[in-house]
C-alpha positions as CSV (number, residue, x, y, z in Angstrom):
1,M,-16.8,-22.6,10.3
2,D,-19.8,-21.5,8.2
3,P,-18.4,-20.5,4.8
4,D,-21.2,-18.1,4.1
5,R,-20.7,-16.2,7.3
6,A,-16.9,-16.3,6.9
7,A,-17.2,-14.8,3.4
8,S,-18.8,-11.6,4.7
9,I,-16.3,-10.9,7.4
10,R,-14.2,-7.7,6.9
11,L,-13.4,-6.6,10.5
12,L,-11.5,-8.8,13.0
13,C,-11.6,-7.8,16.7
14,L,-9.0,-9.4,18.9
15,D,-8.5,-9.7,22.6
16,V,-4.8,-9.8,23.6
17,D,-4.0,-11.9,26.7
18,G,-4.8,-15.5,25.9
19,V,-5.5,-14.7,22.2
20,L,-2.5,-12.9,20.7
21,T,-0.4,-14.2,23.6
22,D,-0.4,-17.4,25.5
23,G,-2.2,-15.7,28.4
24,R,0.8,-15.4,30.8
25,I,1.7,-12.0,32.2
26,V,5.4,-11.7,32.8
27,L,6.6,-9.0,35.1
28,D,10.2,-8.3,35.8
29,G,11.6,-7.2,39.2
30,D,10.7,-3.5,38.4
31,G,7.2,-4.4,37.5
32,R,7.7,-4.0,33.7
33,E,5.5,-6.2,31.7
34,T,6.7,-8.4,28.8
35,K,4.4,-10.1,26.3
36,V,5.3,-12.7,23.7
37,F,3.6,-12.5,20.3
38,H,3.7,-15.2,17.6
39,V,5.2,-14.1,14.3
40,H,2.7,-16.2,12.3
41,D,-0.1,-14.2,13.8
42,G,1.6,-11.0,12.7
43,M,1.9,-12.3,9.1
44,G,-1.7,-13.4,9.2
45,I,-2.7,-9.9,10.3
46,R,-0.7,-8.3,7.5
47,L,-2.3,-10.6,4.9
48,W,-5.8,-9.7,6.3
49,Q,-5.0,-6.0,5.9
50,E,-3.6,-6.6,2.4
51,A,-7.0,-8.1,1.6
52,G,-8.5,-4.7,2.5
53,H,-9.8,-5.8,5.8
54,A,-9.6,-4.1,9.2
55,V,-8.2,-5.3,12.6
56,A,-9.1,-4.0,16.0
57,I,-7.6,-4.8,19.4
58,I,-9.9,-4.7,22.4
59,T,-8.3,-5.6,25.7
60,S,-9.2,-5.1,29.4
61,R,-5.5,-4.4,30.3
62,S,-3.2,-1.7,29.2
63,S,0.3,-2.4,28.0
64,G,3.1,-0.6,26.2
65,A,3.9,-3.9,24.5
66,V,0.4,-4.0,22.9
67,T,0.8,-0.4,21.7
68,A,4.2,-1.3,20.2
69,R,2.9,-4.5,18.5
70,A,-0.2,-2.7,17.1
71,S,2.0,0.1,15.7
72,E,4.4,-2.4,14.2
73,L,1.5,-4.2,12.4
74,G,-0.3,-1.0,11.4
75,I,-3.4,-1.7,13.6
76,T,-5.0,1.7,14.2
77,H,-8.1,0.6,16.1
78,V,-6.6,-0.2,19.5
79,Y,-8.7,0.0,22.7
80,Q,-6.9,-0.8,26.0
81,G,-8.1,-0.7,29.6
82,V,-11.6,-1.5,28.4
83,A,-14.1,-2.2,31.1
84,D,-17.2,-2.6,28.8
85,K,-16.3,-4.6,25.7
86,Q,-19.8,-4.6,24.4
87,E,-19.9,-0.8,24.3
88,T,-16.4,-0.7,22.9
89,I,-17.3,-3.1,20.0
90,R,-20.0,-0.6,19.1
91,Q,-17.4,2.2,18.9
92,V,-15.1,-0.1,16.8
93,L,-17.9,-0.8,14.3
94,E,-18.5,2.9,13.9
95,A,-14.8,3.8,13.6
96,A,-14.1,0.9,11.1
97,G,-17.3,1.5,9.1
98,A,-18.4,-2.1,9.6
99,T,-21.6,-3.8,10.7
100,A,-21.9,-6.5,13.3
101,S,-22.7,-9.0,10.5
102,E,-19.3,-8.2,8.9
103,T,-17.4,-8.7,12.1
104,A,-15.6,-11.6,13.8
105,A,-14.2,-11.4,17.3
106,V,-11.8,-13.7,19.1
107,G,-11.7,-14.3,22.8
108,D,-10.5,-16.8,25.5
109,D,-11.9,-15.8,28.8
110,L,-15.1,-14.5,30.5
111,A,-14.3,-10.8,29.8
112,A,-14.7,-11.5,26.1
113,L,-18.3,-12.8,26.4
114,P,-20.0,-9.4,25.9
115,M,-17.9,-8.8,22.8
116,L,-18.5,-12.2,21.3
117,G,-22.2,-11.9,21.8
118,S,-22.4,-8.7,19.9
119,I,-21.1,-9.8,16.5
120,A,-21.8,-12.3,13.7
121,L,-18.9,-14.6,14.1
122,P,-17.7,-15.3,17.6
123,I,-14.4,-17.3,17.8
124,A,-12.7,-19.0,20.7
125,V,-9.1,-20.1,20.7
126,A,-8.3,-23.7,21.6
127,N,-7.3,-22.8,25.2
128,A,-10.5,-20.7,25.9
129,V,-12.6,-21.4,28.9
130,P,-15.7,-23.6,28.4
131,E,-18.1,-20.6,28.6
132,V,-16.3,-18.9,25.7
133,K,-16.2,-22.1,23.6
134,A,-19.9,-22.6,24.2
135,M,-20.7,-19.1,22.8
136,A,-18.3,-19.5,19.9
137,S,-19.4,-20.4,16.3
138,H,-15.8,-21.7,15.7
139,V,-12.9,-22.9,17.9
140,T,-9.4,-22.7,16.5
141,A,-7.2,-25.8,16.6
142,R,-4.3,-23.7,17.9
143,S,-4.1,-22.0,21.3
144,G,-3.7,-18.3,21.8
145,G,-0.2,-17.1,21.3
146,Q,0.6,-20.2,19.2
147,G,-0.6,-19.0,15.8
148,A,-4.4,-19.2,16.4
149,I,-5.0,-15.9,14.7
150,R,-3.0,-16.9,11.6
151,E,-5.0,-20.1,11.5
152,L,-8.3,-18.2,11.7
153,I,-7.3,-15.6,9.1
154,E,-6.2,-18.3,6.7
155,D,-9.6,-20.0,7.1
156,L,-11.4,-16.7,6.6
157,L,-9.4,-15.7,3.5
158,K,-9.9,-19.1,2.0
159,A,-13.6,-18.8,2.5
160,Q,-13.4,-15.4,0.8
161,G,-11.4,-16.9,-2.1
162,R,-8.5,-14.5,-1.3
163,W,-5.9,-16.8,0.2
164,D,-4.2,-18.2,-2.9
165,A,-3.8,-14.8,-4.5
166,L,-2.2,-13.3,-1.4
167,V,0.2,-16.2,-1.1
168,E,1.0,-16.0,-4.8
169,S,1.8,-12.3,-4.3
170,R,4.3,-13.3,-1.6
171,T,5.8,-16.0,-3.8
172,R,6.4,-13.5,-6.6
173,M,8.3,-11.3,-4.1
174,T,10.8,-14.2,-3.4
175,Q,11.5,-15.0,-7.1
176,P,15.1,-14.3,-8.2
177,M,15.5,-11.4,-10.6
178,Q,16.1,-12.2,-14.2
179,E,19.4,-10.9,-15.7
180,H,19.2,-8.9,-18.9
């Protein structure tokens, strides 16, 4: 990953299926959808936000599980049922007050190509299709739903010189209290 480009990123746009999840869509007998999210990705997103950065979810499908997970993580820029990801990325940039040069986006399949082509730092997860990997400036070592977003956020925050301070703040939270 280009450290100079990574240092300027302050908005992270994420696809869901295949990026925040492993790409499987699980439906029960009544047609209710279940998604599985990796806890490491959630911690990474929290650290990204603690660093003062924004996160957006842009997904072609609509799911109550995505709404619930976004709410749990305090993600306010959530766009579901998106047909045109390129137009939506423009809306996200305006809503988040960011520019394309300050934005990274993560995808795994063909629907993500317009979004990835619209920003400074296109990212593919390890399990992305070849066309997405070809467009990406960086490919994660981990697959979607397996901590790829945490890996990416850690790399970005290290490039920005923020990672150690954020980890240190978490370490202080775990120290035993001194008796007086």
